[in-house]
C-alpha positions in Angstrom: 4.6 3.7 -18.2 1.8 1.3 -17.5 1.5 -0.5 -14.2 1.8 -4.3 -14.5 -0.3 -6.3 -11.9 0.9 -9.6 -10.5 -1.2 -12.7 -10.7 -2.6 -13.2 -7.2 -2.9 -17.0 -7.6 -0.2 -18.7 -5.5 1.4 -22.0 -6.5 0.4 -24.7 -3.9 2.7 -27.2 -2.4 3.2 -30.6 -4.0 2.0 -33.1 -1.4 4.6 -35.6 -2.6 7.4 -33.1 -2.0 6.0 -32.2 1.4 5.9 -35.8 2.4 9.5 -36.2 1.3 10.6 -33.3 3.5 8.6 -34.6 6.4 10.1 -38.1 6.2 13.6 -36.5 6.4 12.4 -34.4 9.4 11.0 -37.5 11.2 14.4 -39.2 10.8 16.1 -36.6 12.8 14.8 -37.8 16.2 13.6 -34.4 17.3 11.6 -33.8 20.6 7.8 -33.6 20.5 7.9 -30.2 22.2 10.3 -27.3 22.6 11.0 -24.5 20.1 8.6 -24.6 17.2 9.8 -24.6 13.6 7.1 -23.4 11.2 6.6 -23.7 7.4 6.7 -20.1 6.1 4.3 -21.1 3.2 1.5 -21.9 5.7 2.6 -20.7 9.1 1.9 -24.3 10.4 4.4 -26.1 12.7 6.5 -28.8 11.1 8.8 -29.8 14.0 10.1 -28.8 17.4 13.7 -28.5 18.5 15.3 -28.7 21.9 15.6 -25.4 23.9 19.1 -26.0 25.4 19.8 -24.0 28.6 23.1 -22.3 29.6 24.3 -25.3 31.5 23.7 -27.4 28.4 25.5 -24.9 26.2 28.5 -24.8 28.4 28.5 -28.6 28.5 28.6 -28.6 24.7 31.6 -26.3 24.9 33.4 -28.7 27.3 32.6 -31.7 25.1 33.8 -30.1 21.9 36.9 -28.7 23.5 38.0 -32.1 24.8 37.4 -33.7 21.4 39.2 -30.9 19.7 42.4 -31.6 21.6 42.7 -34.9 19.8 41.4 -33.7 16.5 44.1 -30.9 16.4 46.8 -33.7 16.4 45.3 -35.6 13.5 47.2 -35.6 10.2 45.9 -33.3 7.5 45.3 -36.3 5.2 43.0 -37.9 7.9 41.0 -34.7 8.1 40.8 -34.4 4.4 39.6 -38.0 4.0 36.8 -37.4 6.5 35.7 -34.2 4.8 35.7 -36.0 1.4 33.5 -38.6 2.9 31.2 -35.9 4.3 31.0 -34.3 0.9 30.1 -37.7 -0.7 27.2 -38.2 1.9 25.9 -34.6 1.3 25.8 -35.3 -2.4 24.1 -38.7 -1.8 21.5 -37.0 0.3 21.2 -33.9 -1.9 17.5 -34.3 -2.6 16.7 -34.8 1.1 18.6 -31.7 2.0 17.0 -29.7 -0.8 13.5 -30.7 0.3 14.3 -29.9 3.9 15.7 -26.5 3.1 12.6 -25.7 1.0 10.2 -26.9 3.7 11.7 -24.9 6.6 13.0 -21.9 4.8 10.5 -21.5 1.9 12.8 -21.1 -1.0 11.8 -22.8 -4.3 13.0 -26.4 -4.6 15.1 -25.6 -7.6 16.9 -22.9 -5.7 17.3 -25.2 -2.7 19.0 -27.6 -4.9 21.4 -24.8 -5.9 22.1 -24.1 -2.3 22.9 -27.8 -1.7 25.4 -27.6 -4.6 26.9 -24.4 -3.2 27.1 -25.7 0.4 28.6 -29.0 -0.5 31.3 -27.2 -2.6 32.7 -25.7 0.6 33.2 -29.2 2.1 35.0 -30.5 -1.0 37.1 -27.3 -1.2 38.3 -27.6 2.4 38.9 -31.3 2.0 41.4 -30.3 -0.7 42.8 -27.3 1.2 43.4 -29.5 4.4 46.4 -31.2 2.8 47.9 -27.9 1.7 48.7 -26.2 5.0 50.6 -22.9 4.5 54.2 -22.5 5.8 57.5 -20.9 5.0 61.2 -21.1 5.5 63.6 -18.2 5.3 67.0 -17.1 6.4 67.2 -14.4 9.0 68.3 -11.2 7.3 71.3 -10.7 9.7 72.4 -14.3 9.3 73.0 -16.9 12.0 69.4 -18.3 12.1 66.7 -19.9 10.0 63.0 -19.0 10.5 60.3 -21.6 10.0 56.7 -20.5 10.0 53.8 -22.9 10.3 50.0 -22.7 10.9 48.3 -24.3 13.9 44.6 -24.7 14.8 43.3 -21.6 16.5 41.2 -23.7 18.9 37.5 -24.2 19.7 35.3 -22.1 17.4 31.7 -20.9 18.1 29.8 -20.7 14.8 26.5 -18.7 14.7 24.6 -19.0 11.4 21.5 -17.2 9.9 18.2 -18.6 8.7 18.4 -17.7 5.0 21.0 -20.3 3.8 20.8 -23.0 6.4 23.2 -25.5 4.7 25.6 -23.2 3.0 26.2 -21.0 6.0 26.8 -24.1 8.2 29.3 -25.8 5.8 31.1 -22.6 5.0 32.0 -22.4 8.7 32.2 -26.0 9.8 34.4 -27.3 6.9 37.3 -24.9 7.3 37.2 -25.3 11.1 37.5 -29.1 10.7 40.2 -28.8 8.0 42.3 -26.5 10.2 42.0 -29.0 13.1 39.4 -27.1 15.2 36.4 -28.2 17.2 33.1 -26.3 16.8 29.9 -25.4 18.6 27.4 -24.3 16.1 24.2 -22.4 16.9 21.8 -22.4 13.9 18.9 -19.9 13.7 15.7 -21.2 15.3 13.7 -20.4 12.2 15.7 -23.0 10.1 17.6 -25.4 12.3 16.6 -28.7 10.7 19.0 -28.6 7.7 22.0 -27.9 10.0 21.0 -30.8 12.4 20.8 -33.1 9.4 24.1 -32.0 7.8 26.0 -32.5 11.1 24.5 -35.9 11.5 25.8 -36.8 8.0 29.2 -35.4 9.1 29.2 -37.9 12.0 28.3 -40.7 9.7 31.3 -39.6 7.6 33.7 -40.1 10.5 33.7 -36.7 12.2 33.9 -37.6 15.9 30.5 -37.3 17.5 31.7 -34.9 20.2 33.7 -32.6 17.8 30.9 -30.6 16.4 28.1 -29.7 18.8 24.8 -28.3 17.7 23.1 -26.0 20.2 19.6 -24.7 19.7 18.3 -22.2 22.2 15.5 -19.7 22.6 17.9 -17.2 24.3 20.5 -16.3 21.8 21.9 -13.4 23.7 22.5 -15.4 26.9 24.1 -18.2 24.9 26.5 -15.8 23.2 27.4 -14.0 26.4 28.1 -17.3 28.3 30.0 -19.2 25.7 32.1 -16.2 24.4 33.3 -15.6 28.0 34.4 -19.3 28.4 38.2 -19.4 28.3 38.1 -22.6 26.2 36.6 -20.7 23.2 39.2 -19.1 21.0 37.2 -18.1 17.9 33.8 -16.8 16.9 32.3 -16.7 13.4 29.0 -15.0 12.9 26.8 -14.3 9.9 23.9 -11.9 10.5 23.0 -8.3 11.2 25.6 -5.5 11.8 23.8 -4.6 15.1 24.2 -8.2 16.5 27.7 -8.3 15.1 28.8 -5.3 17.0 27.5 -6.8 20.2 29.4 -10.0 19.6 32.6 -8.1 18.8 32.3 -6.3 22.2 31.9 -9.7 23.9 34.8 -11.2 21.9 37.1 -8.3 22.9 37.0 -9.3 26.6 38.6 -12.6 25.8 40.6 -11.3 22.7 38.9 -13.9 20.4 39.7 -14.4 16.8 36.6 -13.1 14.9 35.0 -13.5 11.5 32.0 -11.3 11.0 29.8 -11.4 7.8 27.3 -8.6 8.5 24.7 -6.5 6.8 24.8 -5.3 3.3 23.3 -2.5 1.1 24.5 -3.6 -2.3 24.5 -1.1 -5.2 23.7 -2.5 -8.6 24.8 -0.1 -11.4 23.5 -0.4 -15.0 25.3 1.9 -17.5 23.9 3.0 -20.8 26.2 0.7 -22.7 25.0 -2.4 -20.9 23.4 -5.3 -22.7 19.8 -4.6 -21.7 18.7 -8.3 -21.6 21.7 -9.4 -19.7 21.3 -6.5 -17.2 17.7 -7.3 -16.6 18.4 -11.0 -16.1 21.4 -10.3 -13.9 19.3 -7.9 -11.8 16.5 -10.4 -11.5 19.0 -13.0 -10.1 20.7 -10.5 -7.8 17.3 -9.3 -6.5 15.2 -12.4 -6.3 17.8 -15.0 -5.2 16.3 -16.4 -2.0 13.4 -14.1 -2.4 15.7 -11.1 -1.9 16.5 -12.4 1.6 20.3 -12.3 1.0 23.0 -10.1 2.4 24.4 -9.6 -1.1 21.0 -9.0 -2.7 20.8 -6.0 -5.0 19.5 -3.2 -2.8 20.0 0.1 -4.5 19.6 -0.2 -8.3 21.1 2.7 -10.1 20.3 2.9 -13.9 21.8 5.5 -16.2 19.2 7.8 -17.8 19.7 6.7 -21.4 18.7 3.1 -20.7 16.5 3.6 -17.6 13.0 3.6 -19.2 13.6 0.4 -21.1 15.3 -1.3 -18.1 12.5 -0.4 -15.7 9.8 -1.6 -18.1 11.7 -4.8 -18.9 12.4 -5.6 -15.2 8.8 -4.9 -14.2 7.5 -7.3 -16.9 9.9 -10.0 -15.8 9.2 -9.6 -12.1 5.4 -9.2 -12.7 5.4 -12.6 -14.4 7.3 -14.5 -11.6 5.4 -17.5 -10.3 4.9 -17.1 -6.5 4.0 -19.9 -4.1 5.1 -22.6 -1.7 8.8 -23.5 -2.1 7.7 -27.1 -2.6 5.2 -26.2 -5.3 5.8 -27.2 -8.9 7.0 -24.3 -10.9 7.4 -21.9 -8.0 10.1 -19.2 -8.8 9.6 -17.1 -5.7 8.7 -18.5 -2.3 7.3 -17.0 0.9 9.2 -14.5 3.1 10.4 -16.0 6.4 7.7 -14.6 8.6 5.0 -12.0 9.1 7.4 -9.3 10.2 9.2 -9.5 6.9 5.9 -9.1 5.0 4.9 -6.1 7.1 8.3 -4.5 6.5 8.0 -4.9 2.7 4.6 -3.2 2.8 5.9 -0.4 4.9 9.0 0.2 2.6 6.7 0.2 -0.5 4.2 2.6 1.0 6.9 5.0 2.2 8.6 5.1 -1.2 5.3 5.7 -3.0 4.3 8.4 -0.6 7.6 10.2 -1.3 7.1 10.1 -5.0 8.3 6.7 -6.3 6.4 5.0 -9.2 5.0 1.6 -8.4 5.3 -0.5 -11.6 4.4 -3.9 -10.3 3.6 -5.7 -7.0 3.5 -3.8 -3.7 1.0 -6.1 -2.0 0.7 -9.1 0.2 -0.5 -12.3 -1.6 -2.7 -15.1 -0.3 -4.6 -15.5 3.0 -2.1 -17.9 4.6 1.7 -17.9 4.7 4.1 -15.0 4.3 3.9 -13.9 0.7 4.7 -10.6 -0.9 4.4 -9.8 -4.6 7.6 -9.2 -6.6 7.8 -5.4 -6.6 9.4 -2.8 -8.8 9.6 0.9 -7.8 11.0 3.4 -10.3 12.3 6.9 -9.7 12.8 6.2 -6.0 13.9 9.3 -4.1 17.1 9.2 -2.1 15.3 9.9 1.2 13.0 6.9 0.9 13.6 4.2 3.5 14.0 1.6 0.7 16.9 3.6 -0.7 19.0 3.6 2.4 18.2 0.4 4.3 18.8 -3.3 3.7 15.6 -4.4 2.1 15.9 -8.2 2.5 12.9 -8.9 0.3 11.6 -8.9 -3.3 11.5 -5.1 -3.8 13.6 -3.7 -6.7 14.1 0.0 -6.0 15.4 1.9 -9.1 17.1 5.2 -8.9 18.5 7.1 -12.0 21.8 8.7 -12.6 23.7 10.8 -15.2 27.5 10.3 -14.8 29.9 7.7 -13.7 31.4 9.9 -11.0 28.0 10.6 -9.6 26.9 7.0 -9.3 30.1 5.9 -7.7 29.8 8.6 -5.1 26.2 7.6 -4.4 27.0 3.9 -4.3 29.7 4.5 -1.7 27.5 6.8 0.5 26.7 4.0 3.0 28.3 2.5 6.1 28.0 -0.9 4.5 30.4 -2.5 2.0 29.6 -6.1 1.3 28.7 -6.6 -2.4 28.2 -4.5 -5.5 27.3 -5.1 -9.1 28.3 -3.4 -12.4 26.7 -3.9 -15.8 28.5 -2.5 -18.8 29.8 -3.8 -22.1 33.0 -1.8 -21.6 35.3 -4.0 -19.6 37.5 -1.0 -18.9 34.6 0.9 -17.4 33.3 -2.1 -15.4 36.7 -2.8 -13.9 37.5 0.9 -13.2 34.1 1.3 -11.4 34.6 -2.0 -9.5 37.9 -0.8 -8.3 36.3 2.4 -6.9 33.4 0.6 -5.2 33.9 0.3 -1.4 32.8 -3.3 -1.2 34.4 -6.7 -0.5 33.1 -8.3 -3.7 31.7 -7.2 -7.1 29.7 -9.1 -9.7 30.4 -7.8 -13.2 27.7 -8.5 -15.7 26.3 -11.2 -13.5 24.0 -11.4 -10.5 25.3 -14.4 -8.5 29.0 -13.8 -7.8 29.4 -16.2 -4.8 31.8 -19.2 -5.2 33.4 -21.5 -2.7 36.8 -20.8 -4.3 36.4 -17.0 -3.7 37.1 -15.1 -0.5 33.6 -13.9 0.6 33.4 -10.9 3.0 32.9 -7.2 3.3 34.5 -3.9 4.3 33.3 -1.0 6.5 30.3 -2.0 8.7 29.8 -5.2 6.6 32.2 -7.2 8.5 35.7 -8.6 9.2 37.5 -11.6 7.8 36.7 -13.9 4.8 35.0 -17.2 4.2 35.7 -19.5 1.3 39.0 -19.9 -0.7 42.3 -20.3 1.0 41.6 -17.2 3.1 38.7 -19.0 4.8 41.0 -21.6 6.1 43.4 -19.0 7.5 40.6 -17.6 9.7 40.9 -20.8 11.8 44.6 -20.9 12.0 47.3 -19.2 14.1 50.7 -18.4 12.6 53.7 -19.5 14.6 57.4 -19.3 13.9 60.5 -21.2 15.1 63.8 -19.3 15.1 66.6 -21.9 14.8 70.0 -20.7 15.7 72.8 -21.7 13.4 76.6 -21.5 13.8 79.3 -22.1 11.3 81.0 -25.5 11.4 84.5 -26.2 10.0 
């Protein structure tokens, strides 16, 4: 099989698009110094954010807590109306949000627009869920009493979001918290805080009380977490990020017996059977692998292809990935943006070199691109040995690592041989096989014949070391609610 080389010419940023993003940034009223936020396409600073100390973080907790006492008593319809108004403003400012996401995170503008749609869907969904609070009424089995169950706000929530989806991860946590009647302190990642700051400002314009959602940016994330999670006013923590950090937060949360939602690391298997539609499997794999430049917790990580279709699949995927236009997220026609920083680029190089050294075939890519910014070529490795680092670690970048298999039983066993269990993918024209394999995969979600399974109406989350709890759907609202019951004694009257 011939090696396909990537075009080393990077797509440059569109000056008009950059100016658009910078106008939005200028309107945020940010400080002139503090924590630097850089453009991953150039490495140049684009803004600074405040470095809030522990005293400031605890003051944010106090402020949000007091505002939350009133918000918890508001009618569900009032909360829903505010969330609907926030959704309307997010839609109205969709282009500003997309340009800001692309500028600070690096993803192509078209993909940033997709994130805006995805992120705003959570706000609309929870605006609708807010007026449908769950509850129940039942007779006590032994008679003499009626039992009423209702849901109440769990209390002040600390929300810690990652850098890779700066709008969607914020709205996926803030919207259900507000719908349930909770206040929130949100700490966005320092690499991409601007989108969250802007989104929360729009929430305030929509009628969310200014004190209710506090944004805390800090250079010392570990001290922040330890201080606020030990504050008795905090009753909930929701975190999206690495399993290592998640374990630390769970230990902290255990001291105060906090409600927790943890969306942690992934090692997603993508399985292509011989009977799959080849074109659909390639396109689905491309989407599952290159979404957000591969910097996604549900990104296809271990690609298993059955031997009968493997040669054609590997060649087709290499051709498609080798032709992907790489460049600045705000460049016209960019399909793959930069990685988030230099560490990510070095990691991609190390994973590629290790796999090739162990016997993998490099079909395309495998190199850094450009002299500035953090670019790595879309890469396809075939016949990756099971002991290669790329075969057993979360890649978080644009490397497609193909392994081959013979039987269904074999591939299911290999797919489940990991401590992680967030997402999986199955490609087969047999719906029976696809569903049977999906049922046997130890994951929280499965994409069948598609590479982008996420939806605001679906309960997102993992099993095993990939986390606890769910975000999205009705289950996402329940994560911010406590179940209470009233036992009402009854006696017969004559």
